[in-house]
C-alpha positions in Angstrom: 13.6 15.3 -69.9 17.3 15.3 -68.8 19.7 16.1 -71.5 21.0 12.6 -71.9 18.3 10.2 -71.0 19.9 6.9 -72.0 16.7 5.3 -73.3 13.2 5.9 -72.4 12.1 3.0 -70.1 9.3 2.1 -72.5 11.9 1.2 -75.1 13.4 -1.5 -72.9 10.9 -4.3 -72.9 10.1 -5.6 -69.5 12.1 -3.1 -67.5 9.2 -1.5 -65.7 7.7 -4.9 -64.8 11.1 -6.1 -63.6 11.6 -3.1 -61.4 8.1 -3.4 -59.9 8.6 -7.1 -59.3 11.9 -6.5 -57.6 10.6 -3.6 -55.6 7.9 -5.8 -54.2 9.8 -9.1 -53.6 13.6 -8.5 -53.7 14.8 -5.0 -53.0 18.4 -6.3 -52.8 18.0 -7.8 -56.2 16.9 -4.4 -57.5 20.0 -2.8 -56.0 22.2 -5.4 -57.8 20.4 -4.9 -61.1 20.7 -1.1 -60.8 24.4 -1.5 -60.0 24.9 -3.5 -63.2 22.9 -1.0 -65.2 24.9 1.8 -63.7 28.1 0.2 -64.9 26.8 0.2 -68.4 26.0 3.9 -68.0 29.5 4.6 -66.7 31.0 3.1 -69.9 28.8 5.5 -72.0 29.6 8.4 -69.6 33.4 7.9 -70.1 33.0 7.7 -73.9 30.9 10.9 -73.8 33.6 12.6 -71.7 36.1 11.7 -74.3 34.1 13.4 -77.0 34.0 16.8 -75.3 36.4 19.2 -77.0 39.8 19.7 -75.3 39.8 23.4 -76.2 37.0 25.9 -76.2 35.2 25.5 -79.5 34.8 29.2 -79.9 37.7 31.6 -79.7 36.6 33.8 -76.7 34.5 31.2 -75.0 37.4 30.1 -72.8 38.6 33.5 -71.8 38.8 34.5 -68.1 35.8 36.5 -67.0 35.9 39.8 -65.2 34.8 39.7 -61.6 31.1 40.1 -61.2 30.5 38.9 -64.8 27.0 37.4 -64.9 28.1 35.1 -67.7 31.1 33.6 -65.9 29.4 30.3 -65.3 29.0 29.8 -69.0 32.8 30.1 -69.6 34.0 26.9 -71.3 36.5 25.1 -69.2 37.3 21.7 -70.9 37.9 19.8 -67.6 34.7 21.1 -66.0 32.7 20.4 -69.1 34.0 16.8 -69.3 33.5 16.2 -65.5 30.0 17.7 -65.7 28.9 14.6 -67.6 27.3 12.4 -64.9 25.1 9.3 -64.6 22.2 8.9 -62.3 19.3 6.6 -61.7 16.1 8.5 -60.9 12.4 7.9 -60.4 10.1 9.5 -62.9 6.4 10.1 -62.5 4.6 8.7 -65.6 0.9 8.9 -65.2 -1.1 9.5 -62.1 0.8 7.9 -59.2 2.7 5.3 -61.3 6.5 5.7 -61.3 9.3 4.1 -63.3 13.0 4.2 -63.3 14.9 6.7 -65.5 18.6 6.0 -66.2 20.2 9.4 -67.1 23.4 10.6 -68.4 23.5 14.4 -68.1 25.9 17.3 -68.3 25.5 19.4 -65.2 28.1 22.0 -66.3 26.4 25.0 -67.8 29.0 25.5 -70.6 29.0 21.8 -71.3 25.2 21.9 -71.6 25.4 24.8 -74.0 27.9 22.9 -76.1 25.7 19.8 -76.0 22.4 21.5 -77.0 23.2 24.9 -78.7 21.4 25.2 -82.1 19.0 22.4 -81.5 15.9 24.4 -81.8 16.8 27.0 -84.5 19.2 24.8 -86.4 21.0 28.0 -87.6 18.1 29.9 -88.9 20.0 33.2 -88.8 23.5 33.9 -90.2 24.9 34.4 -86.6 23.3 31.2 -85.5 24.5 29.3 -88.5 28.1 30.5 -87.8 27.8 29.6 -84.1 26.6 26.1 -84.8 29.2 25.6 -87.6 32.0 26.6 -85.2 30.7 24.2 -82.5 30.6 21.3 -85.0 28.4 18.2 -85.1 25.1 20.0 -85.7 22.5 18.4 -83.4 19.2 17.4 -84.7 16.0 18.5 -83.0 16.0 15.5 -80.7 19.7 14.9 -79.9 22.8 16.8 -78.8 26.4 16.6 -79.8 28.2 14.5 -77.3 26.1 12.5 -74.9 23.6 11.4 -77.5 26.4 10.3 -79.8 27.9 8.2 -77.0 24.4 6.7 -76.2 23.6 5.9 -79.8 27.1 4.5 -80.5 26.6 2.1 -77.6 22.9 1.4 -77.9 23.1 -2.2 -78.8 25.7 -3.0 -76.1 23.6 -1.1 -73.5 20.3 -2.8 -74.5 22.0 -6.2 -74.4 23.7 -5.6 -71.0 20.5 -4.1 -69.4 18.5 -7.1 -70.6 21.1 -9.5 -69.2 21.0 -7.6 -65.9 17.2 -7.9 -65.8 17.3 -11.6 -66.6 19.9 -12.3 -63.9 17.9 -10.4 -61.3 14.7 -12.3 -62.2 16.5 -15.6 -62.2 18.0 -14.8 -58.7 14.5 -13.9 -57.5 13.1 -17.2 -58.8 15.9 -19.2 -57.1 15.1 -17.4 -53.8 11.4 -18.0 -54.0 11.6 -21.3 -55.7 
């Protein structure tokens, strides 16, 4: 699972059927629908970018690394962490040879990903882990991260409404073409 899957496709009623229908009868309609869904995702992406900390959350996390430092890619650079939040529409294999669409918002920046997910599994079971998580703030649950998931859940109703509207417009356009 990508680290910011907007909603699992099974949670959006009729999306899989709509995608299959459009793939079969109106590929241009599918492109238009995906463009509209992508715009919804972009709004959430921009909100998530705004939630990334402007300064390194831990004192030495943003320090310059020495040349050849194997941990250099994990150095927290606020701009890179913000810009690492990306949207993408992907195919996902479900069962056998059936596929569906997956609409993702991910953080491709290694330090941004650490910020998003650190502490999710252990939830601070050691004193060092507890300190680390406390300093990062917004303790994630076992199923969500700090930034992307917050932006997704804050916009869930908007996103579901807009995705449903995009699906309905695509099906109506298909019916007009075929009708």
